[in-house]
Structures are given as structure tokens and as C-alpha cells.
N, C-alpha and C positions, 0 to 999 in steps of 0.2 A: 205283679206277686211278691208279698213282701217278705225278706229277707227273715231269718232265723232270727229271733231275740238270744242272744248271748250274753257272758259278762264280761265284762273290759277283758278281765282275765284272759277269757276261752277266746277270746276275740284275739286278743293279741298272739296266743300261744297259734294262732291259725295264720299269723299275718308272719310268725317268724319261719313256720315251714313252708309257707309260700317263696320266701327268699332261701329257701334253702338252707336255714340255721341247725343246726345237727348237736352245736354246743352251744350253752352260755357261760361267759365267765364273771364271776363274782365274786363279791366279800361281802355278805349280809350283813344287815341290820333290820333292826324293827321295824321301820316304814318301808322295808320291803316283805316282808314276811306274808302279805296279802296275797302276794305273786306268786310268793316261792314255795306255798302250802299244797300238800298232794301232788308232786312234781311228778311232771309224765315221764316213763321211761323210753320215748324215744327222743329225749335231747338231755345229752350230756351236761348236767352240773360241772365245770368246770373252777375249784376252789383255789384260788388264792391269800394268803395270809397279810397280803398288805395293797392297796388299792393302787400304786404302781406297779406291782407286778400283775394286776389280774389285767392293767391294759396292757403292757407288754407280752406278756403270754396273747390275750386278743390279736393284738400287732401282729406279731409274727406267726398266728395261725390265718390271717386274711391274706397276709402277704403269700404267704405257701400255698393255699387253696385257690387263689385269687376272690374269694365270694365275701361279701362283708360278713364281720364279728360283730355279735350282738353282746355287751358289758354291762354288768349289773351293779350300780354302785350304792353306797349308804350314805344320801344326803350330802349336806353340802363339805359336811367337812371328809367322806371319802371323795368327793370330785375333786378336794383339793390337795389331797394325797395323791392322787392320779393324774394332776396337771403337770406336772413335771415331762409324763410320759404320753401324754395326752396331745402335749406339745411337738413330740417327735413324731407321734402318729400323722399331724399334720404335715408336719415336715415329708415324713416318709409316703405321702399322700395313701393312704392307708384308707380302705372302704371299711368305717366301722359307726356303729349305731350304738352311743353309750345313753344309757338311762339312770339317772336317780331317785332315790323317793323321796319325796317331800313330806312335810305336816299337811294333817288331815284337812280337807277346803274348811271345814266348820271352824278351827281354830288358828287360821290364817292370818285374820283381823287380829289376833290377840298378842302375836308374834312370838309364838310357842317354843320351848326347848327344841331342836331340830330343824328349826324354820330355815329355809333357805332364801334368804330375801335378793329377790329379782332375777331368782334362778335360773333364767334363763340365758343372761348377762354373763352369767358367771364364767364359763369357760373361754367366752370371745376375747379375743379373735382366733384362737385357733382352733375353733371349728367350722365349718363350712356352713351349717344352719342350725337354731337351736329353737326352743317351743317350751313352753308349758301350756298346754289345751286350755281354753276355754272351759270345757264343759268335758265332763269324765268319758262323755259316751265319744267324745273327739279322739281319744285315747288312741285306738287302734288304729285310725285312720292318718294321725300325727307322727306314730310310728313309723308305719307303712309309707307317709313321706321321707321320714328322713333315711330311709335307705335306698329309696329311689334316689333322693339327693347325694348322698355320699359315693353311690356308684358311679354319678355323673362324671365326666373327665372334665378338669382335672379330680381325681377322687382325692377322699378325705373323711375326716371324721363327721356326724352329727349328735346332736344333745338332745334328749328330751327330759324332762321333769315329771312326774307325775305322782300325785298325793297320793298316801296310801289309804284311803278310802275311795280310791276309783276303781279299783281290782273290782270290786264284789256288784256293782253297779250294772246295769243292762244295755248293753251296748250291740251293735249291729256288726257283721264282718264287713271289711270294706271290701269291695272288687279286685280281684286279681288284676294288676296292670302289668305291663313290660313297656320298657324302653329303651329303643334301640341306642346305645353309648357312642358307637365306634362313627367317625364323622372323616371323611375322605378332603384329604386337601383341595387348593385351588387347583386344577390341569395347566392353568398356564403360567403360576410360580414355579410348579413340579417343573414344565419345560425349560424356563428359565434355569432352574438351578442345574436340570442334567444337561445343559449346552452349558454353563459355567465350569461343573467336574471335567465335561469334555474338554475343554480347552485347556484347562489348567498343566502347569507342568509338573508343580506340587504340591496336589493337595494333600490336606490332612483332616481327616474323621475324628472330632470328640466325641464317645459315646457316653450317655448319663442313665443314670437307675430307671429311666422310664422305660428304656429298651428291654432291658430284661422283666423288669415289673409288667410290660405288655405280653409277655411268653416271645419275643423278637428277635432271639440271639442269632436263631440260624439266618432269620432274612438279612440283619446286620451283616452278619459276614460275609452272605452272596453279597451284599451290597458293595461294600469294602472291597471283596475279590473284584467284583467288574471294574472297577475303577483302578485298582491296585494302588488305592490309597494309604500312606500308615496313620494308624487307628492307637488314639489315646484314651485314656479311661479320663472323665471329668475331675476337677478339685472336688474330693470330699465325697465320691460317690460312693452313695450304699448298697450297690450292688455290681454284681459282676456281668456286666451286660457284652464282654466278647473274650475268647478264648484267652490266658494268657500267654501262650505257650504258641500262640499262632506265628507264622512268621510275620505278619504286617503290625501284630503288635508291640506297638512301639514304647509305651511305659506309662503311668502316673503322671498328670499335671498336677504342681505342688500349688496348694492354695496361696501363693506367694505371688503378687504382682511380676515382678521384677523374675522370677524363677521359670512362671509361665509363658511370658516373653521369650525365655533366652531357650525353651522349651519349641517351640513353635517357630524357633527364628529360619528364614527360608522359605515358609510356604506362602504358595502364592494365591491358596484359598482355605480356607477353614469354613469345615460344616460340624456344626454342630446337635447332636441327636439326642433329646428327650433327656437335657440338663439345661442349667443356665446359661449365660455367656457372662461375663463369666464366675462361679463363688470363690469368693477370696474371703481370708480368714487374717491376715493383716495388712496393714498401709502400703503403698508404697507405688512405683509409676510402672505401670503396662504399658510398652512404648507398640506394641501391635494395634491396640484400642485407639493408636494415633496416627500409625503410618500409612493409614490408607489401606489395609491387606483385607480382600473382601472376605465377610463372615456371613455365613448363611445361619440359622436357626430351625430347626422343627421341634415342635413341643405342641402338648396336646393343653398347656396353660396358658391362656390370654395375656394372664400378668408376666408370667418368666416373659414371655414375648413382647410386652411393651417398655417393660424394666431393661432389657438388653440395651448397654450405652451405643453398642454400633452394630452396622447390620440388618439384612433383610430377612424377616422370618416368615414361615407356612405354620401354618394352624393348623395340626389334625392331629388324629391319633396313629400311633407309629405303625401298626399292621397295614392299615392303609395307606399311612404316606409310605413307608418303605415299598409295599408293592408295588405303588405308582411309581418312585422314582427309579426301582431296578428294570422297570418296563422301557422307561425315556431313556437311560445311560448307556451311552455310546460301548461299544465295547471298546477298551482300550488295552488290547493285549500287548501292543508296543510299548507302550509304559513301562519304563525301566522301575520295579519292582522298589520301595523304600528299603535303605538298610536292616540287617535284623535287629532287634534288639540287643545289646550286648547283656551274654550270663553273666550274674556274678559267679566271681569264685567261691566256693564250699568252704563255706566256714568250719574251722578248725574247733575240736573239743578243747576246752580248758578251766581253768577255777578261778574265779567265781563263773560261772555257767554263761557263755554268752547270748544272748536273747536269741541273735541269727544262728546259731547252732542248735539251740532248742526250736526253733521255728523249721529247720532245714530236716531235723529225726520227726518234727511230727510231719513235713510235707510225705515223709518217703514212707512211714506207721501207719498212717491214717488210710482207710477202704479208699478205692477210686471214686466212689459215687456216696463219699459224706459229702454232709455241707457245714460249713463253718459259718458260725452267727459269734463276729467278733466286737469286740468294745475295750482294745489295749489299744489306747492313740498314741502315747508313747513309742508304740514298737509298729506302729505303722509303716514307713518306710521299710521295715524289717520283714513283715510281714508279706510285703509288695517284690519284696526280691525274691525271699526263701520261700515261701509258701503260697504258688500260683494257682490261681483258679480256673475253672475248666470254662467258664461262661455258666450258660445257665442251669437258674436253680442252686447256685452251688454256695452263695457267699449273703451273707445278710447283716448290714449292722443299720446304726440310726444317724440319718440325715442333718439330725437338729445338732449336732456336738453336746446332747445334755445324756449324762453317764446315768444309769439304771436302767437303761433299754433292754440289752442284749442278753442277761440271764434268764428274765422272763421269757423273753423272746424266744431262746432256744427251747422252750418247752412247747409254746406255742408250735415252733417249726417241727418240732418231735410228733406233736398229737397230728397233724397235716399229713405227716411224710411216713408214716407205717413200717415197718422194717429196714431204717435208712438209720446210719449213722452219725450222731449229730457233735457237733464238736462248738463248742463254747468256749470262744478263747477270749483270756478275759482279764485285765489288767487288777490287780488288787485293791487300789483304789475302786473300779468301778464295780467290782464283785458286793461291794459293801452298801452299795445302792439297796437294792434289791434281792438280798441273798436268798429271803424266805421265799424266793422260787424254787429251790434246791429244794424244799417240804412236798412239792405239787409234783416234781420229777420221780420223789422215791418213792411217794405214795402210789404213785400210776405206774411203776418201774420204766419208766424210759428211759432208751439206748442215750445218754448222752454223756458223755465224756467232757466234764468241765476242767480248764486247764489253765489253771491261774499262773500268769506272768509274773510273780513276785518282786518288785524291783523295792519294796521297805517306802514305798511313797508314791506321791502323783508324778508319776516321771513325765509326763506333760508339761506341769507347771515348774519344772525342775529346767525343761529345757527353755520355757519361754521367760522364766525368770532371768537365764542367761544372754537370749537375744533382745530384752527390752534392757538389759544390762540393771534390773534388779536385785539387790545384792542381798543373800541369806532372809528374804523374806520367810515369816513364821508359818503354820499349819501345810506343810508338805510332806512331811517326814510322817509314816504309819509304821508305828514297832508295835510290838504287842500282839499281832493280828496271829491267830492259830486255824486257817482254814481248815485244815484236818478235823480240829477238833470239831467247828460250827459246822462241818456239813454232817459229821457223825450227829451232834445232836438232833438234826433235820431229817435224819434217817439214811444218808450217806455215806458210803465208806469213801475213804482217801489216804492219800499218801503223800508225802513230803519229800522233795528230791534238792540236795544240796551237792551231792557227789553226781559227777558226770559219768559217770560208770554205771548208773542206777537208773540214768533218763530213759533209755531205749527199754528193759525189762516193765518198769512203771507204766511209759505208755502204752507199750505193747499189752500187759495184762488189762488199763483201763478203757482201751478202744476196741478189747473182744470181751467186756463184760457185759451179763444179757441185760442189766438195768444200770441205772445213773452211778457213776466213779469222779471222782474229783483228784486230779494231780498238782499240788503245789510246789512249782518250779522257780526257785530261789535264783534269780538269775541279776547281771552285775547291773548293779545300782548306775554305772555312769553310763551305761550303755543305750545314749539316746540321743537321736536326729530325726526331730520331729520334721523340720523343713529342709531336709538334705536334698543336693541337687538331682534332678531329675536324667535318667541314666537311658540313654537313645539307643 
């Protein structure tokens, strides 16, 4: 029996439904109108005012739901605007299908206006797979292939370019297919790893973002408790993969080779879960990579495994690997627990407002189940000390280092987590990359509290200029930005805090608001310690 003949558009909407797509994130243009006309009621179209916002919102939504997001952009120009956050989605390993309009096939030979030349190549290498279908009738099947590819480990974005006149052409619905994407580790390797953990005197676990992305934080805690190992967060981790108040949580590894080696000195076994070995940001000598300390890695990413400078690797998805390891581990109840992490002294109120004090008050005032979406890199050491995360589904940031992700991502997370308070903790420099996303939050009345840590500049660059002894570089200070006025213009109320006495009531009001609110906190411009030594 022949499949029912549909239009390309009808068949594609069926593909979206088959993959559980309930929202499309987009910014429309003329080459997308044939797809968007008479939009169906069962799929929410989430409008972003700039394409970087669109991809950031989709990324946050996909990460929070665990389902692939679908993005619709406008031709090559729109995709170009989105590339920074597409790069972040690739580093975040976010499952996402990005489409962009292409000019009509009949015009392509003449290089028309809005023509995308070699469209499938444009987003590479920061997509897992890309295509512009050879025939109009292939579009639905190609988009289905893009979904299936995006969801295979290691997950990530894919891209499809669709000529504007394809949507009305005849097509058939592709068959609905399911691919089991989880895969188990080599049993012999797990036995060897479990034995190594069993005989080690001072094992250390390093947990990365893939643990939380895979929904494995509870399993990770069980493995750590069975092994009685000290647990560190991997350098620059974009998720919270271990409860930070847990007695075995040792702290956050710096992205500096020397600092990382000092933090792990004394370990006689290092096991890295769901992270590279290791992510560094600055040059330097990492002694533990040369001193023969045994290193193991469990990852779902063969490239991460192959690029590690030392150690043995087990390639598997985290749910399968952690389950197998927990079953194989000997019970080492006799092993002395690692020393507890030193709790930092409570920061005191002062003028100008210390970032540490602002963060400690935010930690006290925000709801226990709030989700923090962060992009304040110059304050990250203070965030790690004074704003501890509870682990699973509590923290999101960018894995790429590219600014402009977290403000729109907070919108996507809010859409995925109705009823939860979202705290978008962001620097003043970071906020200006994708500030248009506040409009989407305001239009939808989302419960997001935008907290701007305003140090009147690019604080991370101030820190790097000191580290690299680059004196008085230009382009670091940001003066004259009025975030309350900017938020108001986008439909969101806000307040600026310059007096420490007003901090608590302003934060409390913003955290209790029905819809979005912005709090612009003028913090001490000199309080930046980007590569502070880890506290054990």
C-alpha cells in the first residue's frame, strides 16, 4: 500500500510530532513563510528577536527536557547571526535540529538575493551533520535523519537547509524509526577499573557535565559513596553533576594546569566521569600528566577519549557505565573518608557591594528548587564558594566560553520547567550579547529573575590583563549602560541596587514576582579572581 501523499510541509510537521517536538524556536524571514503559514495549534512557535537568542533558547529547552529542539532560522544571514550560540550548542552537546531557509531552487543557478552558497558547509564544523536535500520530496526524511543523528551520543546540533519552494511540493511521510542510543561499556574494562578503585588508597573522582546531562547525579553519588572517594568538579563544567554540600565534594578544579595539579596532588588514582582529561584555559605545566598517576576516563565521546593525553578510557553512556561500575565496585567501608571541603567565611556587607556578599544573599533568598542559569565568568570563583548548587537540574551555563548564551537559555529552561523559579545570573558584559531575549520572557510572563552582576566592564578581561601583564588594554570598561531602562523597553520591570541595605528587599521582591524581573547590582569593580586556587 502506498503511503499517503502530503506536501513537504505536512510531512515535516508529522516528523516533528513523531520526535516529541512541542515548540519551534525561530525568527522568521521570507524564505520560511511557506513553512510557517497556517501554523498548527499543537506546536508552540517561540519567537526570538535575534537568531543568537533563538538558538540559546532552544539549547536551554533541549537540555532541560532531554529532548531535541527544533530551530527555524532565516537563510545564511540568520544562520550567521546564530553561529556563536550554535558553537556553544556543539560544545554543550545539545541535541538540536537547526533549519534555515534557502532561496527557491529555480533561482539558485543565478545566485539570487538571500542565496546561501554551499549552505550545508556554512555551520561546519560545529554541527554533527548537515545537508541541503537534493530533491524537495527528500526534505522530511532528511529532517528525520537530522533528529536521529542529533540524539546519538555524543549528542549535538545538526543542520538542514531547505529551499523556499520545497514546502508545497508533494512528499510522503517517512517511516517513524526509533534508535536505542544508550550503549554499555566493555565488561572487562569495568572489572579492571573497579579493581583499581578498590586497591587505591586515595582515589579521586572528577565529574563533568555529562553526568547531569544524562540524568545520572544520583548514580554518581552512589558510586562515590561506595568508593569513599573525594569528588571534584571538572574544569569549566557547564552543569552541576554532584551536590556541592555533600561531605565528599572537594571543590572545583581550575582550568590552569598548575592549579589543577596542585589540587589533585596526593591522589593515587584519578577517574574522570563525563568530561575531558582535562579542559585548560591557560598554558602551563600539569605535573600529574607526567608523574605516572593512573588516570581513567568514562565518556560517551570517542574523540574525547582519543584526545586525552594520558590514561585509559571506557567508552559508554553514563547510565550504563555507572550502573556497571557500581555493581563491580568492592565495598570499601574501611577506607577513610576524604577531608571535608573548607566552608568559606561568610562575606560581610560593604560599599561598594562585594560580589561574594551579593551571591551569598542570593543563595539564602532564592527558592530551594530554583534553577541557576549563569554567565558571569569573572565571578565564577565567588559563585562556586558562595552559591552552592544541589546537583541534578540545578545549574546551566555554556561549555564554549562564548558569551551570549545564558540569558536566552534561561528562557528555554523556564519554558521547560513551568512553575520553577529561574535565576539568570549574568555579568553586565555578557547581558548585552543577547539582551533581546528578555522580550520573549516578558511576552510569556516567565518566572525569571535576571540578576546582573554589574562591575562596569569585562571583568574576566581585567583579570586576564593582570595575569598576562597586558597593561591598560582598550575595550574593557563598559560605561553608561542602563539595564533597568533596557529591561523596561523590552517589557520587564527592574531595579538597580547601589546601596547594600537595599539588596535583600530588592532581590526578595524580584524572586517572588509572577513574571520576569531584573535586578542590576552595582558590585565592586576590583573584586575579580578568575583563577583563584581551589579550596580543598
